[in-house]
C-alpha positions in Angstrom: 273.0 51.2 84.3 271.4 51.4 87.8 270.5 47.9 89.1 271.3 47.5 92.9 267.7 48.5 93.8 266.5 45.3 92.2 268.1 43.2 95.0 267.7 42.8 98.8 270.8 44.0 100.8 271.9 40.5 101.9 271.6 39.2 98.3 273.8 42.1 97.2 276.4 41.3 99.8 276.5 37.6 98.8 276.8 38.4 95.1 279.6 40.9 95.8 281.4 38.2 97.7 281.1 35.8 94.7 282.3 38.5 92.4 285.3 39.4 94.6 286.2 35.7 94.8 286.4 35.5 91.0 283.6 33.0 90.6 282.3 34.5 87.4 283.4 33.2 84.0 282.4 32.9 80.3 281.0 36.4 80.2 279.4 37.3 76.9 278.0 40.9 76.5 276.0 42.4 73.7 273.7 45.5 73.6 270.7 43.3 74.3 272.0 40.4 76.4 274.5 39.6 79.1 275.4 36.0 79.8 277.8 34.2 82.1 278.5 31.3 84.4 278.7 31.7 88.2 280.4 28.9 90.2 278.9 28.3 93.6 277.7 25.0 95.1 277.0 24.2 91.4 277.7 25.9 88.1 274.8 28.3 87.3 274.0 29.9 84.0 272.9 33.6 84.3 271.2 35.5 81.5 270.2 39.2 81.7 268.2 41.0 79.0 268.9 44.7 78.3 266.6 47.2 76.7 267.8 50.8 76.0 270.6 50.4 78.5 268.3 49.2 81.4 267.7 45.7 82.7 264.5 44.2 81.2 264.7 40.6 82.5 267.0 38.3 84.5 267.2 34.6 84.7 269.3 32.1 86.6 269.0 28.3 86.9 269.7 28.2 90.6 267.0 27.1 93.1 266.5 30.6 94.6 265.6 31.9 91.2 263.0 29.2 90.6 260.2 31.3 92.1 261.2 34.4 90.1 263.5 35.7 92.9 266.6 37.8 91.9 269.6 35.9 93.2 273.3 36.4 94.2 274.5 34.9 90.9 272.8 37.7 89.0 274.5 40.2 91.3 277.9 38.6 90.8 277.6 38.8 87.0 276.4 42.4 87.1 279.4 43.4 89.3 281.7 41.7 86.9 280.3 43.5 83.9 280.4 46.9 85.5 283.9 46.5 86.9 285.9 48.3 84.2 283.1 50.9 83.6 283.1 51.7 87.3 286.8 52.3 87.4 286.6 54.6 84.4 283.6 56.4 85.8 285.3 56.7 89.2 288.4 58.3 87.7 286.3 60.8 85.7 284.3 61.6 88.8 287.4 62.0 90.9 288.8 64.5 88.4 285.5 66.3 88.1 285.2 66.6 91.9 288.8 67.9 92.2 288.1 70.5 89.5 284.9 71.5 91.2 286.7 71.9 94.6 289.4 74.0 93.0 286.9 76.2 91.1 284.8 76.7 94.2 287.8 77.6 96.3 289.0 79.9 93.6 285.6 81.6 93.2 285.4 82.3 97.0 288.9 83.6 97.2 288.5 85.9 94.3 285.0 87.1 95.1 284.4 90.5 96.6 283.5 90.2 100.3 280.3 92.2 99.9 279.2 89.9 97.1 279.7 86.8 99.3 277.9 88.5 102.2 274.9 89.5 100.1 274.8 86.1 98.4 274.8 84.3 101.8 272.1 86.5 103.2 269.9 85.9 100.1 270.3 82.1 100.5 269.6 82.1 104.2 266.5 84.3 103.8 265.1 81.7 101.4 266.1 78.5 103.3 265.2 78.4 107.0 266.8 75.0 107.4 270.2 76.3 106.2 269.7 79.5 108.3 269.5 77.6 111.5 272.3 75.3 110.5 274.4 78.4 109.8 273.3 80.1 113.0 274.3 77.2 115.2 277.7 76.9 113.4 278.6 80.6 114.3 276.5 81.1 117.5 277.0 78.4 120.1 274.1 79.4 122.4 270.6 78.3 121.4 267.4 79.9 122.6 264.0 78.3 123.4 262.8 80.0 120.1 265.5 78.1 118.2 264.4 74.8 119.7 260.7 75.6 118.7 261.9 76.4 115.2 263.7 73.1 114.9 260.6 71.2 116.2 258.6 73.0 113.5 261.1 71.8 110.9 260.8 68.2 112.2 257.0 68.4 112.1 257.1 69.6 108.5 259.1 66.5 107.5 256.5 64.2 109.0 253.6 66.2 107.4 255.3 66.3 104.0 255.7 62.5 103.7 252.5 61.6 105.7 250.2 63.6 103.4 246.6 64.2 104.2 246.0 60.7 105.5 249.0 60.9 107.8 250.5 57.7 106.4 254.0 57.3 105.0 253.9 54.7 102.3 256.6 52.3 101.3 258.0 54.5 98.5 258.1 57.6 100.7 259.6 55.9 103.8 263.1 55.8 102.4 263.1 59.6 101.5 261.5 60.4 104.9 264.4 58.4 106.5 267.0 60.4 104.6 265.5 63.7 105.6 265.3 62.8 109.3 268.8 61.4 109.3 270.0 64.5 107.6 268.7 66.5 110.5 270.3 64.1 113.0 273.7 64.0 111.4 273.9 67.6 110.4 271.9 69.9 112.7 272.0 67.8 115.9 275.8 67.1 115.4 276.4 70.9 115.4 274.2 71.3 118.5 276.1 68.5 120.3 279.5 69.8 119.2 278.5 73.1 120.8 277.7 71.4 124.1 274.0 72.1 123.9 273.1 68.8 125.4 269.8 69.8 127.0 268.5 71.3 123.7 269.7 68.3 121.8 268.0 65.9 124.2 264.7 67.8 123.8 264.9 67.6 120.0 265.8 63.9 120.0 262.9 63.2 122.2 260.6 65.1 119.9 261.7 62.9 116.9 261.4 59.7 118.9 257.9 60.4 120.2 256.6 61.5 116.8 258.2 58.5 115.1 256.4 56.1 117.6 253.1 57.7 116.7 253.6 57.8 112.9 251.7 55.3 110.8 254.2 54.1 108.2 255.1 51.2 106.0 258.6 50.7 107.2 259.3 47.4 105.6 262.8 48.7 105.0 263.4 49.1 108.7 263.3 52.9 108.8 261.6 53.1 112.2 264.2 50.9 113.9 267.2 52.7 112.2 266.0 56.1 113.3 265.2 54.8 116.8 268.7 53.3 117.1 270.2 56.6 116.1 268.2 58.3 118.8 269.5 55.7 121.3 273.1 56.4 120.2 272.7 60.2 120.7 271.1 59.7 124.1 274.0 57.6 125.2 276.5 60.2 123.9 274.7 62.9 125.9 274.7 60.6 129.0 278.5 60.2 128.6 279.1 64.0 128.5 276.3 65.8 130.4 276.3 67.0 134.0 274.4 65.3 136.8 271.5 67.7 136.6 270.7 66.8 133.0 271.3 63.1 133.7 268.6 63.2 136.4 266.2 65.0 134.0 266.9 62.3 131.4 266.2 59.6 133.9 262.9 61.1 134.8 261.9 61.5 131.1 262.7 57.9 130.3 260.7 56.7 133.4 257.7 59.0 132.6 257.5 57.8 129.0 257.2 54.1 130.0 253.6 54.8 131.0 252.0 53.6 127.7 252.2 57.0 126.1 254.8 55.6 123.6 253.7 52.6 121.5 254.8 49.3 123.0 257.6 48.3 120.5 259.1 51.8 120.9 259.1 51.4 124.7 261.7 48.6 124.3 264.3 51.3 123.3 263.5 53.4 126.4 263.7 50.3 128.6 267.1 49.3 127.2 268.7 52.7 127.7 267.1 53.1 131.1 268.3 49.7 132.4 271.7 49.6 130.6 272.5 53.0 132.1 271.8 54.8 135.4 273.5 52.2 137.5 274.2 54.5 140.4 272.6 53.6 143.8 270.1 56.5 143.7 268.8 55.4 140.4 268.7 51.6 141.2 266.4 52.1 144.1 264.0 54.3 142.1 264.0 51.7 139.3 263.1 49.0 141.7 260.1 50.9 143.0 259.1 51.6 139.4 259.3 47.9 138.5 257.4 46.9 141.6 254.5 49.1 140.6 254.6 47.6 137.1 254.6 44.0 138.3 251.7 44.7 140.7 249.7 46.4 137.9 250.1 43.4 135.5 249.6 40.7 138.2 246.2 42.2 139.0 245.0 41.6 135.4 243.7 38.1 135.1 243.1 35.9 132.0 245.3 38.1 129.7 248.3 36.6 128.0 249.9 40.0 127.4 249.6 41.0 131.1 251.3 37.7 132.0 254.1 38.4 129.5 254.7 42.0 130.9 254.6 40.8 134.5 257.2 38.2 133.7 259.4 40.7 131.8 259.4 43.2 134.6 260.1 40.4 137.2 263.2 39.5 135.3 264.2 43.2 135.2 263.7 43.3 139.0 266.0 40.3 139.5 268.7 41.8 137.3 268.8 44.9 139.5 268.8 42.8 142.7 271.9 41.0 141.4 273.5 44.3 140.3 273.1 45.6 143.9 274.8 42.4 145.1 272.2 41.7 147.8 272.6 38.8 150.1 272.0 35.4 148.4 269.0 34.5 150.6 267.2 37.7 149.5 267.7 37.0 145.9 266.6 33.3 146.3 263.5 34.4 148.2 262.5 36.6 145.2 263.1 33.7 142.8 260.9 31.4 144.9 258.1 33.9 145.0 257.9 34.1 141.2 258.3 30.5 140.1 254.9 30.7 138.2 257.0 32.2 135.4 258.9 29.6 133.4 261.6 32.0 132.6 262.2 32.7 136.2 262.3 29.0 137.0 265.0 28.5 134.3 266.9 31.5 135.6 266.7 30.2 139.1 268.1 26.9 137.9 271.0 28.7 136.3 271.5 30.7 139.5 271.6 27.4 141.5 274.1 26.0 139.0 276.3 29.0 139.4 276.3 28.4 143.2 276.8 24.6 142.6 273.5 23.7 144.1 272.9 20.9 141.5 270.2 19.1 143.4 268.0 22.1 143.7 268.5 23.0 140.0 267.5 19.5 139.0 264.4 19.6 141.3 263.3 23.0 139.8 263.6 21.7 136.3 261.9 18.4 136.9 259.0 20.1 138.7 258.8 22.5 135.8 258.4 19.6 133.3 255.5 18.4 135.3 253.9 21.8 135.9 254.2 22.9 132.2 253.6 19.5 130.7 251.1 20.9 128.2 253.7 23.3 126.7 256.1 21.3 124.6 258.5 24.2 123.9 258.8 25.1 127.5 259.3 21.5 128.6 262.0 21.1 125.8 263.9 24.0 127.4 263.7 22.4 130.8 264.8 19.1 129.4 267.8 20.6 127.6 268.9 22.2 130.9 268.5 18.9 132.7 270.5 17.0 130.1 273.4 19.4 130.5 273.4 19.2 134.3 273.3 15.4 134.2 276.1 15.4 131.7 278.3 17.8 133.6 277.7 16.2 137.0 278.5 12.6 135.8 274.9 11.3 136.1 275.3 9.2 133.0 272.1 7.1 133.2 270.0 10.2 133.8 271.8 12.1 131.0 271.2 9.3 128.5 267.6 9.0 129.5 267.0 12.7 129.1 268.7 12.7 125.7 266.5 9.9 124.5 263.4 11.9 125.7 264.6 14.9 123.7 265.3 13.0 120.5 262.0 11.1 120.6 259.6 13.6 122.2 260.6 17.1 122.9 263.1 18.0 120.1 262.0 15.6 117.5 264.4 15.5 114.5 267.0 17.8 116.0 270.2 16.6 114.2 272.6 17.9 116.8 270.9 16.0 119.6 270.6 12.9 117.4 274.4 13.1 116.8 275.0 13.5 120.5 272.9 10.4 121.3 274.7 8.5 118.5 278.1 9.3 120.1 277.1 7.3 123.2 276.9 3.9 121.3 279.3 1.7 119.4 278.7 1.4 115.6 277.1 -2.0 116.0 274.9 -0.9 118.9 273.8 2.2 117.0 272.5 0.4 113.9 269.9 -1.2 116.1 269.1 2.0 118.1 268.7 4.2 115.1 266.1 1.8 113.6 264.0 2.2 116.8 264.3 5.9 116.4 263.1 5.8 112.8 260.2 3.6 113.8 259.0 6.0 116.5 259.5 9.3 114.9 256.5 10.9 113.2 256.6 11.8 109.5 257.1 15.6 110.2 260.3 15.1 112.1 263.1 15.9 109.6 263.9 12.3 108.8 265.8 13.5 105.8 268.4 15.1 108.0 268.8 11.9 109.9 269.1 9.8 106.6 271.7 12.2 105.4 273.7 11.9 108.6 273.6 8.1 108.3 274.3 8.1 104.6 271.1 6.1 104.0 270.8 7.6 100.5 268.3 5.0 99.3 265.8 6.1 102.0 266.7 9.8 101.4 265.9 9.3 97.7 262.6 7.7 98.4 261.7 10.6 100.7 262.7 13.2 98.0 260.8 11.4 95.3 257.6 11.3 97.4 257.9 14.9 98.6 255.7 17.6 97.2 257.5 19.9 94.7 261.2 20.3 94.2 262.3 21.7 97.6 263.7 18.5 99.0 265.3 17.6 95.6 267.1 21.0 95.5 268.3 20.5 99.1 269.8 17.0 98.5 270.6 17.1 94.9 274.4 17.4 95.6 274.3 14.1 97.5 272.0 12.1 95.2 272.8 13.3 91.7 275.8 11.0 91.2 274.1 8.0 92.7 270.6 8.3 91.3 270.6 10.6 88.2 267.8 8.7 86.4 265.5 8.8 89.4 266.1 12.5 90.0 265.6 13.4 86.3 262.3 11.5 86.4 261.3 13.5 89.5 262.1 16.7 87.7 260.1 15.6 84.7 257.0 14.9 86.8 257.2 18.2 88.6 257.9 20.3 85.5 255.0 18.8 83.6 252.7 19.3 86.5 253.8 23.0 86.7 253.3 23.5 83.0 249.7 22.1 83.2 248.5 24.9 85.5 251.0 27.8 85.0 249.6 30.8 83.1 252.1 33.7 83.7 255.5 34.6 82.4 257.2 34.3 85.8 256.2 30.7 86.1 257.3 30.0 82.6 260.7 31.5 83.5 260.9 29.2 86.5 260.0 26.2 84.3 262.8 27.1 81.9 265.3 27.4 84.8 264.3 23.8 85.8 264.7 22.6 82.3 268.3 24.0 82.3 269.1 22.1 85.4 267.7 18.9 83.8 270.0 19.4 80.8 273.0 18.8 83.1 271.9 15.2 83.8 272.9 12.2 81.8 270.3 12.0 79.0 268.9 15.4 80.2 269.2 17.2 77.0 267.3 14.5 75.1 264.6 14.5 77.8 264.3 18.3 77.8 264.0 18.2 74.0 261.3 15.5 74.2 259.3 17.6 76.7 259.6 20.9 74.9 258.7 19.4 71.6 255.5 18.0 73.2 254.7 21.4 74.7 255.2 23.3 71.5 252.3 21.3 70.1 250.2 21.0 73.3 250.6 24.6 74.5 251.3 26.4 71.2 248.7 29.1 72.0 250.6 30.2 75.1 252.7 32.9 73.5 254.6 33.9 76.7 255.5 30.2 77.3 256.7 29.8 73.7 258.8 33.0 74.1 260.5 31.8 77.3 261.1 28.3 75.8 262.8 29.9 72.8 265.5 31.3 75.2 266.3 27.7 76.3 
């Protein structure tokens, strides 16, 4: 039974962890149904329907499965069910593979040399890909014609999956990825092992540029995975090539940061260019290149993207100045010339702190709060830096004042800052202070987190009951269930009845049944669920899908 494709990778990982920790119990297996309990933050009932040996439907009463999502508890149960089958299948496969290896070896050893030769020629004549892989295995010197042939093979992969509209759809993207990675790991590995670094570099570049210009639904991350493989190969070549090729690589990376590669692909080129080539001759050329970039973007007015790029390249410039270990006054001069960028201002403040110039750091950040007062996020970053400086330099009054500003204005509802402020007061003092905070904070400010911290469960309950949907209830159920079971059961009842009134598809009905299962775990829950479902069986009797799902309850 193949099932892993039904889950996202991170869900598979979490489910495997649950399985390996032995958190699955009460497994019941029939030809049509698999059931079990999975123990996590709560005990969850999982049910998986089977039809002709394949998964037909899955259900779990955890919050993540409420919206029809496939969850880690389902994964844990499936791993548990397959455990013994996998061992048996693995043993069979191992034996089979061993037998195949022996028979292949025996076949080759016993075959006539002419038969082997003619058979190999026949295969290589029919498969150009295998031909060039074989050629580079036995002949270590590539020609320009060989490189052109490889480029043609790469182009054919793009054409095959792109089709007549030159678009690689979601379903084809994974197979496209496998074919490109096969070339990278098989053919390019042989070329690199033979020391053909210049030819390998040319082929990697060809893949990278075509990838950047290929229209593709790469929701599975295929573009970034292939690009990262290109970066790894470039770095391998840089570690092993001569200075002549290194210079040529430097020029190629510089030349292709001219807009010819789509912007998000330029990031890979920038990273490899600025994380390598640290010799003096390259640093000076990089500085000139960056100066031209900054000048270009600063000439563009009223464009957010131009400002972003100018700021980004200014930061790059500063990093190289610091790598060159220029005199402090030269570096400070450049900081001062570019204080219109908030990132530069913050970096300059950090630079001042590193040099223990606390007064200048404070001035920079206070000025920044005034200059960028209309940008709450930027001001919050300045305020956080100021708070830490005041704290570390013993300016207690300023530290406390800045912390109050953060809690009430710039980082409203931040639980860590709230706790930090709380630590400055005695228990008696804090009870008064926290009420002032609750009065001043707006409704959107995560008051629930603060109520939880203060163990004000009556207020937390009120917030949960008055919230829309079940999100807040699911989040705080573990705290509130023992204290307020009747109130939470009533909240569930209201929400599930509301859902039933407008739901009209099977996925929603499954979600409703999952909620009903949760309700059954409350005192009086089974009776309440029976009361609700009896009412629905009359009221919604014509909804066949709903009745079918309720029958599974």
